[in-house]
N, C-alpha and C positions, 0 to 999 in steps of 0.2 A: 751729436756728440758721442762718438764711438767709445770714448773713455768713461762715460757715465755708467754707473752700476745698473741703471734701468734702461739701457739703450734698447733692449728688446720691447719694452713697453712703449717706448717712443715710436718704434717702427709700427707697432699695432695701432697706435693712435693716428699716425699718418695714414695708414691703410684705411682705417675707419672713416677718416675725414674725406679721403678720395672717394670712398664708396658713397658717402652722403652727397658728394658733388656729382655723382654719376659718371665718374671718369676712370673706374677701375679697369676698363677694357683697354685703356691707353698704355703705351709703353712707359715705364717708370725709370728714371735715372736716380738711383740711390747715391747720395753723396754723404759720406761719413767723414766728419771733421775731427780734428784733435788726435790724429794718429800719433802725434809726437808725445802724447801723454800715456800711451800704452807701454807696458813693459817691453823691453827689447825683444824678448822671445815670444811675444804674443802679437799676432797680426789680426786675428779674428776673421780674416778673409775667407778661409774655407768654411768656417761656421756660418758666415753670412750668406753663403751661396744658397742655402735652403729657402731664403726669402725671395729669390729671383725666379721669375718666369723666363721662358726663352726670349721674349721680346724686351726684357729689362736689362739694364746695365748697372754696374756699381763702380764708383770711383771713391777711393780713400785718400783724403787730403789732410794737410796741415796748413791752414790759412796763415797761422802765426809764422811758421817756418817756410812758407811758400813751397811746400812739397806737393808735387803732382797736380799743380794748378794748370800746367800745360796739358795734361791728360784730360782734365775736366773740360777745358776749353775745346779740345779736339772732339771729345764726345758730343758736346753741345753743338758744335759746328756741324758735325756729320748728321746729327738728328734734324737740325734746322734745314740743312741742304737737302736731305732726303724728302722732307715734307714739301719744300719749295719745288723740287723737281716733280713731285706728284701733281702740284697745281700748275706749274709751267714746265711741261716735259721737254720742250725744245730750247729751254733757256741757255744751256751750255753747248748747244750744237750750233756752230757759227754758220752752217749752211741753211738752217731753217729759222734762226732767230736773228733779226736785224736790230741793232741799236739805233736809237734816234740820233740823227746827226744835226 
């Protein structure tokens, strides 16, 4: 909830939880909801950049107003696709991958 006064504390708690799980080395997709509750002149986007590492991504959405959900879907799709191609590198190459008929 990006509109919450303690959003920075929320980020810290999530990072601590990921550390406890031993997955801090994995890419993180930060999804900040409730952008519709922010003042019109405040996006917090630039400020939030400090929390990102090069392998991380950030998407700011409003689930209520359905804003930027397509961006979130695209980011998730690309991350899953990239991981899938690491496991099955020839999957999208029709010359090397044959579908069952």
